[in-house]
C-alpha positions as CSV (number, residue, x, y, z in Angstrom):
1,X,-6.9,0.5,21.9
2,X,-3.7,-0.5,21.8
3,X,-0.9,0.0,18.4
4,X,-1.3,-3.0,17.8
5,X,-4.6,-3.4,16.9
6,X,-4.7,0.2,15.3
7,X,-2.2,-1.0,13.0
8,X,-4.8,-4.5,12.4
9,X,-7.8,-1.6,11.8
10,X,-5.7,0.7,8.8
11,X,-4.5,-1.7,7.8
12,X,-7.8,-4.0,6.9
13,X,-8.6,-0.8,6.3
14,X,-6.7,-0.5,3.8
15,X,-7.2,-3.6,2.9
16,X,-11.2,-3.6,2.4
17,X,-10.3,0.7,0.2
18,X,-8.0,-1.9,-2.2
19,X,-11.6,-3.6,-3.5
20,X,-14.1,-0.3,-3.2
21,X,-11.1,1.0,-5.9
22,X,-12.0,-2.4,-7.3
23,X,-8.3,-4.2,-6.9
24,X,-6.9,-6.9,-4.7
25,X,-7.2,-6.6,-1.2
26,X,-3.7,-7.3,-1.3
27,X,-2.7,-4.1,-3.2
28,X,-3.7,-2.0,-0.6
29,X,-1.7,-4.2,2.4
30,X,1.2,-4.0,0.3
31,X,0.9,-0.7,-0.1
32,X,0.2,-0.2,3.6
33,X,3.0,-2.2,4.3
34,X,5.5,-0.5,3.0
35,X,4.4,3.0,4.0
36,X,4.6,1.7,7.0
37,X,8.7,-0.1,6.6
38,X,9.4,3.6,5.2
39,X,8.2,5.5,7.8
40,X,10.3,3.1,10.4
41,X,13.4,2.4,7.8
42,X,13.0,5.7,6.5
43,X,13.4,5.1,3.3
44,X,15.4,7.6,0.4
45,X,14.6,8.3,-2.0
46,X,15.3,5.7,-4.8
47,X,14.3,2.9,-2.5
48,X,11.4,4.0,-2.3
49,X,10.9,4.4,-6.2
50,X,11.7,1.1,-6.3
51,X,9.1,0.2,-3.9
52,X,6.1,2.3,-5.4
53,X,7.9,1.2,-9.8
54,X,7.3,-2.2,-8.4
55,X,3.3,-2.4,-6.6
56,X,2.3,0.0,-10.0
57,X,4.4,-3.2,-11.9
58,X,2.7,-5.5,-9.8
59,X,-0.8,-4.1,-9.6
60,X,-1.4,-2.9,-13.6
61,X,-2.9,-4.9,-15.5
62,X,-5.3,-4.7,-12.3
63,X,-5.2,-0.6,-12.6
64,X,-4.3,1.7,-13.3
65,X,-1.0,4.3,-11.9
66,X,-3.4,7.2,-11.3
67,X,-4.8,4.3,-9.2
68,X,-3.0,3.5,-7.4
69,X,-1.3,6.7,-5.9
70,X,-4.8,7.4,-5.3
71,X,-4.9,3.6,-3.2
């Protein structure tokens, strides 16, 4: 399996996990994308916190913070 296929499968698996948690698929995809961006761009702590808070704010109507952290 090539790297692009692995990345695609991992991203889709995160979307499926979100659905299993009762969240929209987009929550899993965005969390995956953010984690990868953090790894690739070596975000500092404030940047990571801003991203986390944006995800929590975006999905707080469908999930509590604990559920998002588990995902």
